[in-house]
C-alpha positions as CSV (number, residue, x, y, z in Angstrom):
1,M,92.5,81.4,31.8
2,N,88.8,81.3,32.1
3,S,86.6,83.8,30.2
4,N,85.9,85.7,33.5
5,Q,89.5,85.9,34.7
6,S,92.1,88.7,34.3
7,I,95.7,89.4,35.3
8,H,96.4,92.1,37.8
9,I,99.8,93.5,38.8
10,T,99.8,95.7,41.9
11,I,102.4,97.9,43.5
12,K,101.9,98.0,47.2
13,Q,103.6,99.7,50.1
14,P,103.0,98.0,53.4
15,P,101.5,98.6,55.8
16,N,99.2,100.7,53.6
17,P,96.5,98.2,52.4
18,E,95.6,100.4,49.4
19,P,97.6,99.7,46.1
20,I,99.9,102.5,45.0
21,R,99.4,101.5,41.4
22,T,97.7,98.7,39.5
23,L,97.7,97.3,36.0
24,G,94.8,95.1,34.9
25,I,95.2,92.8,31.8
26,F,91.8,91.9,30.4
27,D,93.0,90.1,27.2
28,D,94.5,86.7,26.9
29,P,98.1,86.3,27.9
30,D,99.1,85.3,24.3
31,N,98.4,88.8,23.1
32,P,101.6,90.0,21.5
33,A,101.1,93.6,22.8
34,L,101.4,92.5,26.4
35,P,105.2,92.6,26.6
36,M,105.1,96.2,25.3
37,I,102.5,97.1,27.9
38,F,104.6,95.7,30.7
39,Q,107.7,97.4,29.4
40,H,105.8,100.8,29.2
41,I,104.7,100.4,32.8
42,L,108.2,99.6,33.9
43,D,109.8,102.4,31.9
44,N,107.6,104.9,33.7
45,L,108.4,103.8,37.2
46,Q,111.2,105.4,39.3
47,F,113.0,102.8,41.3
48,S,115.0,103.3,44.4
49,P,117.2,100.7,46.2
50,K,115.4,98.4,48.6
51,S,116.1,98.9,52.2
52,R,118.0,96.3,54.2
53,E,114.9,95.8,56.3
54,F,112.8,95.0,53.2
55,E,115.4,92.6,51.9
56,D,115.6,90.8,55.3
57,N,111.8,90.5,55.5
58,V,111.7,88.9,52.0
59,K,114.5,86.5,53.0
60,D,112.6,85.6,56.2
61,E,109.5,84.8,54.1
62,V,111.5,82.6,51.8
63,L,113.0,80.8,54.7
64,K,109.5,80.1,56.0
65,L,108.5,78.7,52.6
66,L,111.6,76.4,52.7
67,S,110.5,75.0,56.1
68,T,106.8,74.5,55.3
69,T,106.7,73.5,51.6
70,K,108.1,70.9,49.3
71,I,110.6,71.9,46.6
72,V,109.3,70.6,43.3
73,A,111.8,72.0,40.8
74,V,114.7,74.4,40.4
75,A,115.5,76.2,37.2
76,R,118.7,78.2,36.6
77,N,119.3,80.7,33.8
78,D,122.5,82.7,34.0
79,K,122.4,84.4,37.4
80,T,118.7,83.8,38.1
81,T,117.4,80.8,39.9
82,L,113.7,79.9,40.1
83,V,112.5,77.5,42.8
84,Y,109.0,76.0,42.5
85,F,107.3,75.1,45.8
86,Q,104.3,73.0,46.6
87,D,102.3,73.3,49.8
88,Q,102.5,70.1,51.9
89,R,98.8,70.2,52.9
């Protein structure tokens, strides 16, 4: 990261353009305290199941990516699969 960059994690609730909650990380990503900070934020959130409409919207967006981007790599770990895309511009 450049000296003038930071990491921001934002909780959003469309269509509201304003973030519900944000976390700004201003230190380097190799700071050993960061996993504890992330865990603290997650521990203090109350989660409710995603609606079927939300899940369908996410799937539609992924299908659009599949049709407009190039798959560069796929990584599997237990029950999680990561797919890396590259724009075909």
